[in-house]
C-alpha positions in Angstrom: 89.2 23.4 103.1 90.8 23.4 106.6 90.3 26.6 108.5 94.0 26.9 109.5 93.4 27.5 113.1 96.8 26.2 114.2 100.1 26.8 112.4 102.7 24.1 112.1 106.4 24.8 112.5 106.3 27.6 115.1 108.7 27.3 118.0 109.3 29.5 121.0 112.9 30.2 120.1 112.4 31.2 116.5 112.9 34.9 115.6 109.8 37.1 115.4 110.6 37.8 111.7 110.8 34.1 110.9 107.5 33.5 112.8 105.9 36.4 111.0 106.7 34.9 107.6 105.2 31.5 108.6 102.1 33.0 110.2 101.3 35.7 107.6 101.9 33.2 104.7 99.5 30.7 106.3 96.8 33.3 107.2 96.9 35.1 103.9 96.8 31.8 102.0 93.6 30.9 103.7 92.0 34.2 102.6 93.3 33.9 99.1 92.0 30.3 98.7 88.7 31.1 100.4 87.9 34.1 98.3 87.0 32.5 94.9 85.1 29.8 96.8 83.0 32.4 98.6 82.4 34.4 95.4 81.9 31.7 92.8 80.5 28.7 94.9 78.6 30.3 97.7 75.5 28.5 96.6 77.0 25.1 97.3 77.6 25.5 101.0 77.5 28.3 103.6 80.9 27.2 104.7 82.7 28.9 101.8 81.6 32.4 103.1 82.1 31.4 106.7 85.7 30.3 106.0 86.4 33.6 104.2 85.0 35.7 107.1 87.0 33.8 109.8 90.1 33.8 107.5 90.1 37.6 107.3 89.7 37.9 111.0 92.7 35.6 111.7 94.8 37.4 109.0 93.9 40.8 110.6 95.0 39.5 113.9 98.3 38.4 112.4 98.8 41.9 111.1 98.4 43.3 114.6 100.7 40.8 116.1 103.5 41.4 113.7 103.0 45.1 112.9 106.5 46.0 114.1 108.2 44.0 111.3 105.9 45.3 108.5 106.4 48.5 106.5 103.5 50.9 107.4 102.2 51.3 103.9 102.1 47.6 103.1 100.4 46.8 106.4 97.8 49.5 105.9 97.0 48.2 102.4 96.6 44.7 103.8 94.5 45.9 106.6 92.2 47.8 104.3 91.8 44.8 101.9 91.0 42.5 104.7 88.5 44.9 106.2 86.7 45.2 102.9 86.5 41.4 102.5 85.6 40.8 106.1 82.7 43.3 106.1 81.3 41.9 102.8 81.7 38.3 103.9 80.2 39.2 107.3 77.0 40.6 105.7 76.6 37.5 103.6 77.3 35.2 106.6 74.7 36.9 108.7 72.0 36.3 106.2 73.1 32.7 105.8 72.7 32.2 109.5 69.4 34.0 109.5 68.0 31.8 106.7 69.2 28.6 108.4 67.6 29.7 111.7 64.1 30.0 110.1 63.8 26.3 109.5 64.0 25.4 113.2 62.2 28.5 114.6 59.2 27.3 116.7 57.1 30.4 116.2 57.1 29.7 112.4 56.4 26.0 112.7 52.6 26.3 113.3 49.9 27.0 110.8 49.7 30.6 112.2 53.4 31.1 111.6 53.5 29.7 108.1 52.7 33.0 106.4 55.5 34.6 108.3 57.9 31.8 107.3 57.2 32.2 103.7 57.5 36.0 103.9 60.7 35.9 105.9 62.3 33.4 103.5 61.6 35.6 100.5 62.8 38.7 102.3 66.0 37.0 103.6 66.8 35.4 100.2 66.6 38.8 98.6 68.9 40.3 101.2 71.3 37.4 100.8 71.4 37.9 97.1 72.2 41.6 97.6 75.0 40.6 100.0 76.5 38.3 97.5 76.7 41.2 95.0 78.4 43.3 97.7 81.0 40.5 98.1 81.6 40.4 94.4 82.1 44.1 94.4 84.5 43.8 97.3 86.7 41.4 95.3 86.9 44.1 92.5 87.8 46.7 95.1 90.8 44.9 96.4 91.9 44.3 92.8 93.0 41.3 90.6 96.5 41.3 92.1 95.5 40.2 95.6 97.5 36.9 95.3 100.6 38.8 94.3 100.1 41.2 97.1 99.9 38.4 99.6 103.3 37.2 98.5 104.6 40.8 98.6 103.3 41.2 102.2 105.4 38.2 103.3 108.5 39.3 101.4 108.3 42.8 102.9 108.9 41.6 106.4 111.9 43.5 107.9 113.8 41.5 110.5 116.0 44.4 111.6 113.0 46.2 113.1 112.9 43.9 116.1 116.5 42.6 116.2 117.0 39.2 117.8 113.6 39.2 119.6 112.2 35.6 119.9 108.6 34.6 119.4 108.4 33.6 123.1 109.3 37.1 124.2 106.7 38.7 121.9 104.2 36.1 123.1 104.8 37.0 126.8 104.5 40.7 126.0 101.4 40.7 123.8 99.5 38.0 125.7 100.1 39.9 129.0 98.6 43.0 127.5 95.7 41.2 125.9 94.9 39.2 129.0 95.1 42.2 131.3 92.6 44.2 129.1 90.3 41.1 128.7 90.3 40.3 132.4 89.6 43.8 133.4 86.4 43.7 131.3 85.5 40.4 132.8 86.0 41.6 136.3 83.9 44.7 135.6 81.0 42.2 135.3 79.3 43.7 132.2 75.5 43.2 132.1 74.2 45.3 129.2 74.2 43.7 125.8 76.4 46.4 124.3 79.0 45.9 127.1 78.9 42.1 126.6 79.3 42.6 122.8 82.5 44.6 123.5 83.7 41.8 125.7 83.0 39.4 122.9 85.1 41.5 120.5 87.9 41.5 123.0 87.6 37.7 123.4 88.1 37.3 119.7 91.3 39.3 119.8 92.6 37.2 122.6 91.6 33.9 120.9 93.2 34.7 117.6 96.4 35.8 119.3 96.4 32.6 121.4 96.3 30.5 118.2 99.6 32.1 117.1 101.4 32.0 120.5 100.2 28.6 121.7 103.7 27.0 121.1 105.1 29.4 123.6 103.1 28.4 126.6 102.4 25.3 128.7 99.6 22.8 127.5 96.8 24.4 129.7 97.2 27.5 127.7 95.6 25.7 124.8 93.7 22.9 126.5 92.1 25.0 129.2 92.3 28.7 128.7 91.8 28.7 124.9 88.8 26.3 125.2 87.3 28.6 127.8 87.6 31.6 125.6 85.9 29.6 122.8 83.1 28.8 125.2 82.7 32.5 126.1 82.5 33.4 122.4 79.7 30.9 121.9 77.7 32.2 124.9 78.1 35.9 123.9 77.5 35.0 120.3 74.1 33.6 121.1 73.3 36.7 123.2 74.4 39.1 120.4 72.4 37.0 117.8 69.3 37.5 120.0 69.9 41.3 120.3 70.4 41.6 116.5 67.3 39.5 115.9 65.1 41.7 118.1 66.3 44.8 116.3 65.8 43.2 112.9 62.3 41.9 113.6 61.1 45.0 115.3 62.3 47.1 112.4 60.7 44.8 109.9 57.5 44.8 111.9 57.2 48.5 111.7 58.0 48.6 108.0 55.4 45.9 107.2 52.7 47.6 109.3 53.4 50.9 107.5 53.8 49.5 103.9 51.5 46.5 104.0 48.9 47.1 106.7 46.4 44.7 105.1 48.9 41.8 105.4 50.0 42.4 108.9 47.3 40.3 110.5 48.7 37.3 108.6 52.3 37.9 109.7 52.0 39.2 113.2 51.9 35.8 114.9 55.1 34.6 113.4 57.0 37.9 113.6 55.9 38.7 117.2 56.7 35.1 118.1 60.3 35.5 116.8 60.8 38.7 118.8 59.5 37.0 122.0 61.7 34.0 121.4 64.8 36.2 121.0 64.0 38.1 124.1 63.9 34.9 126.1 67.4 34.0 125.1 69.0 37.0 126.6 68.6 36.2 130.3 69.6 32.6 129.6 72.8 33.8 128.0 73.5 36.2 130.9 73.2 33.4 133.4 75.6 31.3 131.3 78.0 34.2 131.3 77.9 34.4 135.1 78.7 30.7 135.3 81.5 31.1 132.9 83.0 34.0 135.0 83.2 31.8 138.0 84.9 29.0 136.0 87.3 31.4 134.4 88.4 32.8 137.7 89.2 29.3 138.9 91.0 28.4 135.7 93.2 31.5 135.9 94.2 30.7 139.5 95.0 27.1 138.6 96.8 27.9 135.3 98.3 31.4 135.4 99.7 32.8 132.1 103.3 31.7 132.2 105.6 30.7 129.4 
């Protein structure tokens, strides 16, 4: 199933209400189609859960973009449903990524690391199974009428709330605000992992809005600036993965030492090795971020945000 990154049929001159119908229909359809795949066929490929997670993020971004043409109650219901699904899919996705990472982890490849590999696989598979149960419960929480609600969301759009406002006008307004907030964080030169994680979150909001508004700007908006935002997300994603891994392995280490002290000598090589490997990734990602900042400043000077 395609991830629906770009939306066909959008033009700068179309009304905001018309664009909202196209975008929300596309974004909610992705979620609706991905949901049964992630719940019933997650064992076939990790992509099913991944598509659901990303789909809910893009749909949530669409709700923010077109909030002015949606009744408050309908928008809040949609927002809550997407949040429930996103959190459940996110938990399952995190464990999918963790399990996949074990196969290529150098600290677990040696004979000394083999006991840790076996232990971590068993531990992670148990957590992944629990996450799938959470995802199943999330589908029950949003109810069996989700498909009908998606149609209702689109039909509830109220054009009179924004008058004759064109998509290009909304794009200029919203992207100006988003870029200003994003660039302020970039210029602040964040260095701590928590600060960089916040920048990553801001980058996601910018990216998902750009996907909607791309028809309203010159080609470099998509070809240069959007690609650069994607690169930043990848850099900061690796950094955040390392931070999460350190926390996870350190917590697990303490629990194993407390609950299974006799087994710790068999597991310490692999677990400590994973912590050390994750720590080494952080300075590398920070250097990549600094290089990205330099490139981004040049790109903005060459391709200012103009419609």
